[in-house]
N, CA, C and O atoms as a Tinker XYZ file with bonds, in Angstrom:
   444  protein
     1  N     35.216000  129.301000  -81.177000    73     2
     2  CA    34.197000  129.246000  -80.144000    64     1     3
     3  C     34.750000  129.845000  -78.849000    63     2     4     5
     4  O     35.960000  129.997000  -78.676000    81     3
     5  N     33.833000  130.177000  -77.958000    73     3     6
     6  CA    34.215000  130.795000  -76.694000    64     5     7
     7  C     33.226000  130.385000  -75.615000    63     6     8     9
     8  O     32.227000  129.723000  -75.894000    81     7
     9  N     33.505000  130.774000  -74.410000    73     7    10
    10  CA    32.557000  130.580000  -73.317000    64     9    11
    11  C     31.700000  131.821000  -73.195000    63    10    12    13
    12  O     32.117000  132.919000  -73.565000    81    11
    13  N     30.490000  131.638000  -72.669000    73    11    14
    14  CA    29.497000  132.707000  -72.576000    64    13    15
    15  C     28.934000  132.712000  -71.160000    63    14    16    17
    16  O     28.656000  131.654000  -70.595000    81    15
    17  N     28.766000  133.890000  -70.592000    73    15    18
    18  CA    28.116000  134.027000  -69.288000    64    17    19
    19  C     26.684000  134.474000  -69.538000    63    18    20    21
    20  O     26.441000  135.389000  -70.325000    81    19
    21  N     25.732000  133.822000  -68.863000    73    19    22
    22  CA    24.311000  134.036000  -69.138000    64    21    23
    23  C     23.553000  134.550000  -67.907000    63    22    24    25
    24  O     24.152000  134.917000  -66.896000    81    23
    25  N     22.241000  134.565000  -68.019000    73    23    26
    26  CA    21.314000  135.139000  -67.042000    64    25    27
    27  C     21.585000  134.789000  -65.579000    63    26    28    29
    28  O     21.469000  135.680000  -64.738000    81    27
    29  N     21.936000  133.558000  -65.218000    73    27    30
    30  CA    22.116000  133.280000  -63.786000    64    29    31
    31  C     23.158000  134.158000  -63.095000    63    30    32    33
    32  O     23.153000  134.260000  -61.868000    81    31
    33  N     24.041000  134.788000  -63.847000    73    31    34
    34  CA    25.055000  135.676000  -63.264000    64    33    35
    35  C     24.500000  137.059000  -62.927000    63    34    36    37
    36  O     25.045000  137.749000  -62.066000    81    35
    37  N     23.435000  137.466000  -63.590000    73    35    38
    38  CA    22.912000  138.825000  -63.421000    64    37    39
    39  C     22.537000  139.064000  -61.959000    63    38    40    41
    40  O     21.796000  138.282000  -61.361000    81    39
    41  N     23.044000  140.126000  -61.405000    73    39    42
    42  CA    22.820000  140.573000  -60.031000    64    41    43
    43  C     23.424000  139.638000  -58.987000    63    42    44    45
    44  O     23.082000  139.732000  -57.808000    81    43
    45  N     24.308000  138.745000  -59.397000    73    43    46
    46  CA    24.982000  137.862000  -58.443000    64    45    47
    47  C     26.491000  138.070000  -58.483000    63    46    48    49
    48  O     27.099000  138.400000  -57.464000    81    47
    49  N     27.090000  137.881000  -59.632000    73    47    50
    50  CA    28.522000  138.087000  -59.865000    64    49    51
    51  C     29.396000  137.504000  -58.754000    63    50    52    53
    52  O     30.092000  138.244000  -58.058000    81    51
    53  N     29.362000  136.206000  -58.589000    73    51    54
    54  CA    30.158000  135.503000  -57.574000    64    53    55
    55  C     31.661000  135.736000  -57.747000    63    54    56    57
    56  O     32.382000  135.831000  -56.754000    81    55
    57  N     32.131000  135.828000  -58.946000    73    55    58
    58  CA    33.522000  136.117000  -59.329000    64    57    59
    59  C     34.512000  134.975000  -59.112000    63    58    60    61
    60  O     35.717000  135.184000  -59.254000    81    59
    61  N     34.041000  133.776000  -58.772000    73    59    62
    62  CA    34.958000  132.633000  -58.693000    64    61    63
    63  C     35.597000  132.396000  -60.058000    63    62    64    65
    64  O     36.755000  131.987000  -60.146000    81    63
    65  N     34.840000  132.654000  -61.117000    73    63    66
    66  CA    35.356000  132.472000  -62.479000    64    65    67
    67  C     36.489000  133.445000  -62.784000    63    66    68    69
    68  O     37.437000  133.099000  -63.489000    81    67
    69  N     36.392000  134.651000  -62.257000    73    67    70
    70  CA    37.433000  135.658000  -62.470000    64    69    71
    71  C     38.746000  135.168000  -61.865000    63    70    72    73
    72  O     39.806000  135.278000  -62.482000    81    71
    73  N     38.661000  134.628000  -60.652000    73    71    74
    74  CA    39.856000  134.117000  -59.979000    64    73    75
    75  C     40.446000  132.911000  -60.708000    63    74    76    77
    76  O     41.662000  132.716000  -60.703000    81    75
    77  N     39.598000  132.109000  -61.331000    73    75    78
    78  CA    40.036000  130.872000  -61.985000    64    77    79
    79  C     40.588000  131.088000  -63.396000    63    78    80    81
    80  O     41.426000  130.311000  -63.854000    81    79
    81  N     40.134000  132.122000  -64.081000    73    79    82
    82  CA    40.517000  132.346000  -65.479000    64    81    83
    83  C     42.022000  132.635000  -65.592000    63    82    84    85
    84  O     42.503000  133.625000  -65.041000    81    83
    85  N     42.764000  131.780000  -66.301000    73    83    86
    86  CA    44.213000  131.969000  -66.384000    64    85    87
    87  C     44.649000  133.111000  -67.304000    63    86    88    89
    88  O     45.803000  133.538000  -67.252000    81    87
    89  N     43.743000  133.608000  -68.140000    73    87    90
    90  CA    44.150000  134.681000  -69.052000    64    89    91
    91  C     43.447000  135.995000  -68.784000    63    90    92    93
    92  O     43.651000  136.963000  -69.516000    81    91
    93  N     42.609000  136.048000  -67.733000    73    91    94
    94  CA    41.999000  137.309000  -67.304000    64    93    95
    95  C     41.065000  137.904000  -68.359000    63    94    96    97
    96  O     41.128000  139.100000  -68.645000    81    95
    97  N     40.188000  137.055000  -68.943000    73    95    98
    98  CA    39.295000  137.536000  -70.005000    64    97    99
    99  C     37.856000  137.737000  -69.536000    63    98   100   101
   100  O     36.964000  137.929000  -70.363000    81    99
   101  N     37.612000  137.697000  -68.219000    73    99   102
   102  CA    36.265000  137.894000  -67.687000    64   101   103
   103  C     36.211000  139.270000  -67.040000    63   102   104   105
   104  O     36.925000  139.555000  -66.079000    81   103
   105  N     35.356000  140.107000  -67.587000    73   103   106
   106  CA    35.271000  141.508000  -67.191000    64   105   107
   107  C     33.997000  141.769000  -66.400000    63   106   108   109
   108  O     32.988000  141.089000  -66.589000    81   107
   109  N     34.049000  142.759000  -65.511000    73   107   110
   110  CA    32.934000  143.084000  -64.633000    64   109   111
   111  C     32.178000  144.318000  -65.112000    63   110   112   113
   112  O     32.743000  145.406000  -65.226000    81   111
   113  N     30.875000  144.126000  -65.395000    73   111   114
   114  CA    29.982000  145.244000  -65.649000    64   113   115
   115  C     29.278000  145.607000  -64.352000    63   114   116   117
   116  O     29.714000  145.194000  -63.277000    81   115
   117  N     28.206000  146.367000  -64.436000    73   115   118
   118  CA    27.479000  146.748000  -63.228000    64   117   119
   119  C     26.669000  145.599000  -62.644000    63   118   120   121
   120  O     26.601000  145.447000  -61.424000    81   119
   121  N     26.047000  144.779000  -63.512000    73   119   122
   122  CA    25.128000  143.744000  -63.032000    64   121   123
   123  C     25.559000  142.321000  -63.340000    63   122   124   125
   124  O     25.005000  141.376000  -62.778000    81   123
   125  N     26.535000  142.149000  -64.221000    73   123   126
   126  CA    27.001000  140.794000  -64.528000    64   125   127
   127  C     28.434000  140.822000  -65.022000    63   126   128   129
   128  O     29.009000  141.883000  -65.264000    81   127
   129  N     28.996000  139.637000  -65.164000    73   127   130
   130  CA    30.333000  139.456000  -65.713000    64   129   131
   131  C     30.220000  139.064000  -67.179000    63   130   132   133
   132  O     29.223000  138.469000  -67.590000    81   131
   133  N     31.236000  139.393000  -67.968000    73   131   134
   134  CA    31.220000  139.149000  -69.410000    64   133   135
   135  C     32.541000  138.520000  -69.846000    63   134   136   137
   136  O     33.606000  138.917000  -69.374000    81   135
   137  N     32.471000  137.538000  -70.750000    73   135   138
   138  CA    33.668000  136.933000  -71.337000    64   137   139
   139  C     34.014000  137.686000  -72.619000    63   138   140   141
   140  O     33.171000  137.835000  -73.504000    81   139
   141  N     35.251000  138.158000  -72.714000    73   139   142
   142  CA    35.723000  138.820000  -73.930000    64   141   143
   143  C     36.045000  137.710000  -74.938000    63   142   144   145
   144  O     37.039000  137.003000  -74.774000    81   143
   145  N     35.212000  137.547000  -75.985000    73   143   146
   146  CA    35.365000  136.399000  -76.885000    64   145   147
   147  C     36.670000  136.364000  -77.666000    63   146   148   149
   148  O     37.120000  135.284000  -78.048000    81   147
   149  N     37.288000  137.506000  -77.913000    73   147   150
   150  CA    38.551000  137.524000  -78.646000    64   149   151
   151  C     39.738000  137.155000  -77.756000    63   150   152   153
   152  O     40.802000  136.800000  -78.261000    81   151
   153  N     39.562000  137.237000  -76.450000    73   151   154
   154  CA    40.636000  136.898000  -75.518000    64   153   155
   155  C     40.498000  135.484000  -74.947000    63   154   156   157
   156  O     41.492000  134.884000  -74.539000    81   155
   157  N     39.283000  134.952000  -74.915000    73   155   158
   158  CA    39.029000  133.623000  -74.355000    64   157   159
   159  C     39.730000  132.555000  -75.198000    63   158   160   161
   160  O     39.625000  132.553000  -76.425000    81   159
   161  N     40.445000  131.652000  -74.528000    73   159   162
   162  CA    41.154000  130.576000  -75.230000    64   161   163
   163  C     40.442000  129.227000  -75.080000    63   162   164   165
   164  O     41.015000  128.181000  -75.384000    81   163
   165  N     39.212000  129.257000  -74.616000    73   163   166
   166  CA    38.379000  128.052000  -74.496000    64   165   167
   167  C     38.975000  126.988000  -73.578000    63   166   168   169
   168  O     38.808000  125.796000  -73.836000    81   167
   169  N     39.655000  127.389000  -72.528000    73   167   170
   170  CA    40.267000  126.405000  -71.630000    64   169   171
   171  C     39.229000  125.724000  -70.741000    63   170   172   173
   172  O     39.435000  124.593000  -70.302000    81   171
   173  N     38.110000  126.410000  -70.474000    73   171   174
   174  CA    37.041000  125.826000  -69.675000    64   173   175
   175  C     37.234000  125.914000  -68.179000    63   174   176   177
   176  O     36.421000  125.363000  -67.437000    81   175
   177  N     38.263000  126.575000  -67.699000    73   175   178
   178  CA    38.520000  126.656000  -66.257000    64   177   179
   179  C     37.403000  127.365000  -65.503000    63   178   180   181
   180  O     37.149000  127.052000  -64.340000    81   179
   181  N     36.745000  128.299000  -66.137000    73   179   182
   182  CA    35.706000  129.098000  -65.487000    64   181   183
   183  C     34.412000  128.328000  -65.245000    63   182   184   185
   184  O     33.749000  128.532000  -64.229000    81   183
   185  N     34.057000  127.461000  -66.156000    73   183   186
   186  CA    32.743000  126.808000  -66.129000    64   185   187
   187  C     32.467000  126.015000  -64.852000    63   186   188   189
   188  O     31.420000  126.229000  -64.239000    81   187
   189  N     33.341000  125.118000  -64.421000    73   187   190
   190  CA    33.000000  124.303000  -63.251000    64   189   191
   191  C     33.002000  125.050000  -61.919000    63   190   192   193
   192  O     32.431000  124.557000  -60.946000    81   191
   193  N     33.625000  126.218000  -61.849000    73   191   194
   194  CA    33.670000  126.940000  -60.570000    64   193   195
   195  C     32.492000  127.883000  -60.369000    63   194   196   197
   196  O     32.324000  128.427000  -59.278000    81   195
   197  N     31.680000  128.086000  -61.388000    73   195   198
   198  CA    30.524000  128.983000  -61.263000    64   197   199
   199  C     29.457000  128.308000  -60.395000    63   198   200   201
   200  O     28.943000  127.252000  -60.765000    81   199
   201  N     29.118000  128.905000  -59.245000    73   199   202
   202  CA    28.168000  128.263000  -58.331000    64   201   203
   203  C     26.726000  128.255000  -58.828000    63   202   204   205
   204  O     25.897000  127.513000  -58.301000    81   203
   205  N     26.417000  129.067000  -59.836000    73   203   206
   206  CA    25.038000  129.125000  -60.344000    64   205   207
   207  C     24.930000  128.610000  -61.777000    63   206   208   209
   208  O     23.897000  128.785000  -62.423000    81   207
   209  N     25.985000  127.981000  -62.271000    73   207   210
   210  CA    25.997000  127.407000  -63.619000    64   209   211
   211  C     25.568000  128.419000  -64.683000    63   210   212   213
   212  O     24.701000  128.147000  -65.514000    81   211
   213  N     26.197000  129.588000  -64.634000    73   211   214
   214  CA    25.896000  130.658000  -65.582000    64   213   215
   215  C     26.816000  130.644000  -66.796000    63   214   216   217
   216  O     26.591000  131.397000  -67.743000    81   215
   217  N     27.845000  129.805000  -66.787000    73   215   218
   218  CA    28.852000  129.808000  -67.845000    64   217   219
   219  C     28.703000  128.560000  -68.705000    63   218   220   221
   220  O     28.632000  127.438000  -68.204000    81   219
   221  N     28.657000  128.789000  -70.019000    73   219   222
   222  CA    28.465000  127.702000  -70.976000    64   221   223
   223  C     29.444000  127.851000  -72.127000    63   222   224   225
   224  O     29.787000  128.963000  -72.529000    81   223
   225  N     29.896000  126.700000  -72.658000    73   223   226
   226  CA    30.604000  126.726000  -73.928000    64   225   227
   227  C     29.580000  127.185000  -74.963000    63   226   228   229
   228  O     28.429000  126.749000  -74.920000    81   227
   229  N     29.965000  128.036000  -75.871000    73   227   230
   230  CA    29.029000  128.643000  -76.824000    64   229   231
   231  C     28.133000  127.616000  -77.518000    63   230   232   233
   232  O     26.937000  127.861000  -77.682000    81   231
   233  N     28.680000  126.485000  -77.924000    73   231   234
   234  CA    27.882000  125.465000  -78.616000    64   233   235
   235  C     26.907000  124.741000  -77.692000    63   234   236   237
   236  O     25.973000  124.095000  -78.168000    81   235
   237  N     27.109000  124.840000  -76.382000    73   235   238
   238  CA    26.255000  124.163000  -75.402000    64   237   239
   239  C     25.267000  125.101000  -74.725000    63   238   240   241
   240  O     24.550000  124.691000  -73.812000    81   239
   241  N     25.223000  126.338000  -75.154000    73   239   242
   242  CA    24.349000  127.337000  -74.543000    64   241   243
   243  C     22.887000  126.948000  -74.743000    63   242   244   245
   244  O     22.458000  126.746000  -75.879000    81   243
   245  N     22.109000  126.836000  -73.654000    73   243   246
   246  CA    20.685000  126.504000  -73.807000    64   245   247
   247  C     19.967000  127.558000  -74.657000    63   246   248   249
   248  O     20.329000  128.734000  -74.633000    81   247
   249  N     18.972000  127.138000  -75.390000    73   247   250
   250  CA    18.241000  128.033000  -76.298000    64   249   251
   251  C     17.713000  129.268000  -75.586000    63   250   252   253
   252  O     17.716000  130.359000  -76.155000    81   251
   253  N     17.260000  129.107000  -74.347000    73   251   254
   254  CA    16.692000  130.263000  -73.634000    64   253   255
   255  C     17.744000  131.322000  -73.299000    63   254   256   257
   256  O     17.395000  132.449000  -72.947000    81   255
   257  N     19.019000  130.972000  -73.405000    73   255   258
   258  CA    20.094000  131.922000  -73.143000    64   257   259
   259  C     20.841000  132.324000  -74.418000    63   258   260   261
   260  O     21.896000  132.952000  -74.330000    81   259
   261  N     20.330000  131.984000  -75.578000    73   259   262
   262  CA    21.061000  132.198000  -76.835000    64   261   263
   263  C     21.442000  133.654000  -77.074000    63   262   264   265
   264  O     22.471000  133.918000  -77.696000    81   263
   265  N     20.652000  134.594000  -76.601000    73   263   266
   266  CA    20.946000  136.014000  -76.782000    64   265   267
   267  C     22.260000  136.410000  -76.099000    63   266   268   269
   268  O     22.875000  137.406000  -76.479000    81   267
   269  N     22.689000  135.648000  -75.107000    73   267   270
   270  CA    23.876000  136.024000  -74.345000    64   269   271
   271  C     25.185000  135.877000  -75.126000    63   270   272   273
   272  O     26.200000  136.439000  -74.715000    81   271
   273  N     25.190000  135.150000  -76.220000    73   271   274
   274  CA    26.383000  135.118000  -77.068000    64   273   275
   275  C     26.648000  136.523000  -77.594000    63   274   276   277
   276  O     27.772000  137.017000  -77.518000    81   275
   277  N     25.618000  137.161000  -78.124000    73   275   278
   278  CA    25.750000  138.536000  -78.619000    64   277   279
   279  C     25.948000  139.521000  -77.476000    63   278   280   281
   280  O     26.730000  140.464000  -77.601000    81   279
   281  N     25.253000  139.315000  -76.367000    73   279   282
   282  CA    25.379000  140.211000  -75.210000    64   281   283
   283  C     26.838000  140.269000  -74.754000    63   282   284   285
   284  O     27.375000  141.354000  -74.533000    81   283
   285  N     27.484000  139.102000  -74.613000    73   283   286
   286  CA    28.881000  139.081000  -74.181000    64   285   287
   287  C     29.777000  139.773000  -75.200000    63   286   288   289
   288  O     30.621000  140.582000  -74.817000    81   287
   289  N     29.618000  139.479000  -76.474000    73   287   290
   290  CA    30.470000  140.080000  -77.512000    64   289   291
   291  C     30.247000  141.583000  -77.634000    63   290   292   293
   292  O     31.206000  142.351000  -77.713000    81   291
   293  N     28.990000  142.002000  -77.649000    73   291   294
   294  CA    28.669000  143.418000  -77.857000    64   293   295
   295  C     29.032000  144.294000  -76.663000    63   294   296   297
   296  O     29.204000  145.502000  -76.824000    81   295
   297  N     29.152000  143.720000  -75.483000    73   295   298
   298  CA    29.580000  144.491000  -74.311000    64   297   299
   299  C     30.939000  145.141000  -74.563000    63   298   300   301
   300  O     31.246000  146.187000  -73.992000    81   299
   301  N     31.748000  144.520000  -75.416000    73   299   302
   302  CA    33.108000  144.992000  -75.659000    64   301   303
   303  C     33.226000  145.932000  -76.855000    63   302   304   305
   304  O     34.338000  146.275000  -77.254000    81   303
   305  N     32.110000  146.353000  -77.432000    73   303   306
   306  CA    32.138000  147.250000  -78.586000    64   305   307
   307  C     32.934000  148.516000  -78.287000    63   306   308   309
   308  O     33.721000  148.964000  -79.121000    81   307
   309  N     32.739000  149.095000  -77.109000    73   307   310
   310  CA    33.407000  150.356000  -76.800000    64   309   311
   311  C     34.831000  150.184000  -76.279000    63   310   312   313
   312  O     35.654000  151.084000  -76.444000    81   311
   313  N     35.139000  149.040000  -75.648000    73   311   314
   314  CA    36.480000  148.887000  -75.075000    64   313   315
   315  C     37.372000  147.927000  -75.852000    63   314   316   317
   316  O     38.577000  147.868000  -75.606000    81   315
   317  N     36.803000  147.184000  -76.776000    73   315   318
   318  CA    37.599000  146.275000  -77.598000    64   317   319
   319  C     38.143000  145.100000  -76.813000    63   318   320   321
   320  O     37.453000  144.534000  -75.965000    81   319
   321  N     39.383000  144.736000  -77.096000    73   319   322
   322  CA    40.067000  143.635000  -76.416000    64   321   323
   323  C     41.273000  144.214000  -75.690000    63   322   324   325
   324  O     42.379000  144.218000  -76.231000    81   323
   325  N     41.068000  144.706000  -74.463000    73   323   326
   326  CA    42.138000  145.397000  -73.754000    64   325   327
   327  C     43.295000  144.518000  -73.292000    63   326   328   329
   328  O     44.313000  145.037000  -72.835000    81   327
   329  N     43.160000  143.202000  -73.401000    73   327   330
   330  CA    44.262000  142.330000  -73.023000    64   329   331
   331  C     44.300000  141.971000  -71.557000    63   330   332   333
   332  O     45.364000  141.657000  -71.022000    81   331
   333  N     43.165000  142.011000  -70.903000    73   331   334
   334  CA    43.100000  141.590000  -69.505000    64   333   335
   335  C     42.213000  142.480000  -68.668000    63   334   336   337
   336  O     42.320000  143.706000  -68.708000    81   335
   337  N     41.333000  141.848000  -67.909000    73   335   338
   338  CA    40.380000  142.586000  -67.089000    64   337   339
   339  C     41.053000  143.345000  -65.954000    63   338   340   341
   340  O     40.565000  144.399000  -65.547000    81   339
   341  N     42.160000  142.830000  -65.437000    73   339   342
   342  CA    42.834000  143.501000  -64.327000    64   341   343
   343  C     43.288000  144.905000  -64.715000    63   342   344   345
   344  O     43.293000  145.811000  -63.882000    81   343
   345  N     43.664000  145.081000  -65.961000    73   343   346
   346  CA    44.074000  146.406000  -66.443000    64   345   347
   347  C     42.918000  147.394000  -66.455000    63   346   348   349
   348  O     43.096000  148.587000  -66.207000    81   347
   349  N     41.732000  146.877000  -66.748000    73   347   350
   350  CA    40.566000  147.730000  -66.963000    64   349   351
   351  C     39.784000  147.955000  -65.676000    63   350   352   353
   352  O     39.272000  149.050000  -65.444000    81   351
   353  N     39.689000  146.932000  -64.844000    73   351   354
   354  CA    38.866000  147.021000  -63.642000    64   353   355
   355  C     37.393000  146.984000  -64.008000    63   354   356   357
   356  O     37.022000  146.506000  -65.080000    81   355
   357  N     36.573000  147.481000  -63.131000    73   355   358
   358  CA    35.127000  147.528000  -63.361000    64   357   359
   359  C     34.834000  148.393000  -64.582000    63   358   360   361
   360  O     35.358000  149.499000  -64.711000    81   359
   361  N     33.993000  147.879000  -65.475000    73   359   362
   362  CA    33.569000  148.637000  -66.653000    64   361   363
   363  C     32.166000  149.161000  -66.358000    63   362   364   365
   364  O     31.227000  148.368000  -66.281000    81   363
   365  N     31.997000  150.465000  -66.191000    73   363   366
   366  CA    30.675000  150.998000  -65.852000    64   365   367
   367  C     29.636000  150.652000  -66.917000    63   366   368   369
   368  O     29.896000  150.748000  -68.117000    81   367
   369  N     28.465000  150.250000  -66.454000    73   367   370
   370  CA    27.367000  149.947000  -67.355000    64   369   371
   371  C     27.264000  148.467000  -67.659000    63   370   372   373
   372  O     28.028000  147.650000  -67.146000    81   371
   373  N     26.306000  148.146000  -68.501000    73   371   374
   374  CA    26.039000  146.785000  -68.943000    64   373   375
   375  C     25.511000  146.853000  -70.360000    63   374   376   377
   376  O     25.152000  147.925000  -70.848000    81   375
   377  N     25.463000  145.710000  -71.017000    73   375   378
   378  CA    24.793000  145.623000  -72.309000    64   377   379
   379  C     23.346000  146.064000  -72.092000    63   378   380   381
   380  O     22.789000  145.807000  -71.024000    81   379
   381  N     22.732000  146.712000  -73.061000    73   379   382
   382  CA    21.359000  147.226000  -72.931000    64   381   383
   383  C     20.365000  146.126000  -72.563000    63   382   384   385
   384  O     19.422000  146.377000  -71.812000    81   383
   385  N     20.558000  144.921000  -73.076000    73   383   386
   386  CA    19.658000  143.807000  -72.756000    64   385   387
   387  C     19.698000  143.501000  -71.259000    63   386   388   389
   388  O     18.655000  143.299000  -70.637000    81   387
   389  N     20.890000  143.466000  -70.688000    73   387   390
   390  CA    21.055000  143.184000  -69.258000    64   389   391
   391  C     20.552000  144.356000  -68.427000    63   390   392   393
   392  O     19.880000  144.152000  -67.417000    81   391
   393  N     20.863000  145.561000  -68.831000    73   391   394
   394  CA    20.427000  146.743000  -68.084000    64   393   395
   395  C     18.908000  146.824000  -67.993000    63   394   396   397
   396  O     18.376000  147.348000  -67.014000    81   395
   397  N     18.210000  146.317000  -68.994000    73   395   398
   398  CA    16.746000  146.386000  -69.018000    64   397   399
   399  C     16.074000  145.270000  -68.217000    63   398   400   401
   400  O     14.863000  145.317000  -67.998000    81   399
   401  N     16.828000  144.280000  -67.783000    73   399   402
   402  CA    16.236000  143.178000  -67.018000    64   401   403
   403  C     15.771000  143.650000  -65.645000    63   402   404   405
   404  O     16.401000  144.522000  -65.046000    81   403
   405  N     14.674000  143.085000  -65.139000    73   403   406
   406  CA    14.284000  143.399000  -63.763000    64   405   407
   407  C     15.309000  142.799000  -62.801000    63   406   408   409
   408  O     16.063000  141.907000  -63.190000    81   407
   409  N     15.350000  143.268000  -61.560000    73   407   410
   410  CA    16.267000  142.668000  -60.588000    64   409   411
   411  C     16.048000  141.156000  -60.503000    63   410   412   413
   412  O     14.913000  140.679000  -60.503000    81   411
   413  N     17.143000  140.423000  -60.430000    73   411   414
   414  CA    17.075000  138.961000  -60.404000    64   413   415
   415  C     17.124000  138.440000  -58.974000    63   414   416   417
   416  O     17.854000  138.969000  -58.135000    81   415
   417  N     16.349000  137.411000  -58.706000    73   415   418
   418  CA    16.333000  136.778000  -57.394000    64   417   419
   419  C     17.416000  135.713000  -57.312000    63   418   420   421
   420  O     17.641000  134.971000  -58.269000    81   419
   421  N     18.079000  135.641000  -56.177000    73   419   422
   422  CA    19.070000  134.601000  -55.904000    64   421   423
   423  C     18.858000  134.127000  -54.479000    63   422   424   425
   424  O     18.870000  134.929000  -53.545000    81   423
   425  N     18.665000  132.836000  -54.309000    73   423   426
   426  CA    18.431000  132.250000  -52.984000    64   425   427
   427  C     17.254000  132.901000  -52.272000    63   426   428   429
   428  O     17.279000  133.069000  -51.053000    81   427
   429  N     16.226000  133.268000  -53.027000    73   427   430
   430  CA    15.007000  133.793000  -52.432000    64   429   431
   431  C     15.049000  135.251000  -52.026000    63   430   432   433
   432  O     14.100000  135.744000  -51.416000    81   431
   433  N     16.124000  135.952000  -52.349000    73   431   434
   434  CA    16.218000  137.366000  -51.982000    64   433   435
   435  C     16.667000  138.169000  -53.189000    63   434   436   437
   436  O     17.314000  137.640000  -54.092000    81   435
   437  N     16.324000  139.433000  -53.201000    73   435   438
   438  CA    16.809000  140.301000  -54.274000    64   437   439
   439  C     18.309000  140.460000  -54.145000    63   438   440   441
   440  O     18.855000  140.547000  -53.046000    81   439
   441  N     18.949000  140.495000  -55.275000    73   439   442
   442  CA    20.406000  140.669000  -55.274000    64   441   443
   443  C     20.761000  142.086000  -54.903000    63   442   444
   444  O     21.941000  142.432000  -54.847000    81   443
């Protein structure tokens, strides 16, 4: 099992989770952050620091966000498991599902 980042992160990307992750498995796309499932060790450090509660343990993912398990995994199809986000930096683009979403509102304003 792994942690999954879901819809509340889209167009916000607070990045507190990136700073908290001890193994550097949270990568930055254009509109959201993604957990590399093969690198995640399920420590849970990222979940409580997310200010918008966008991070869930895979088994606890609400049904309305179930697609994000595949979204997070498939984001890494082209780059694989590089062994740390710091090495890669920003990864241009997003999963097609995320790219097709309309702009998301946060705190009453467009992100």
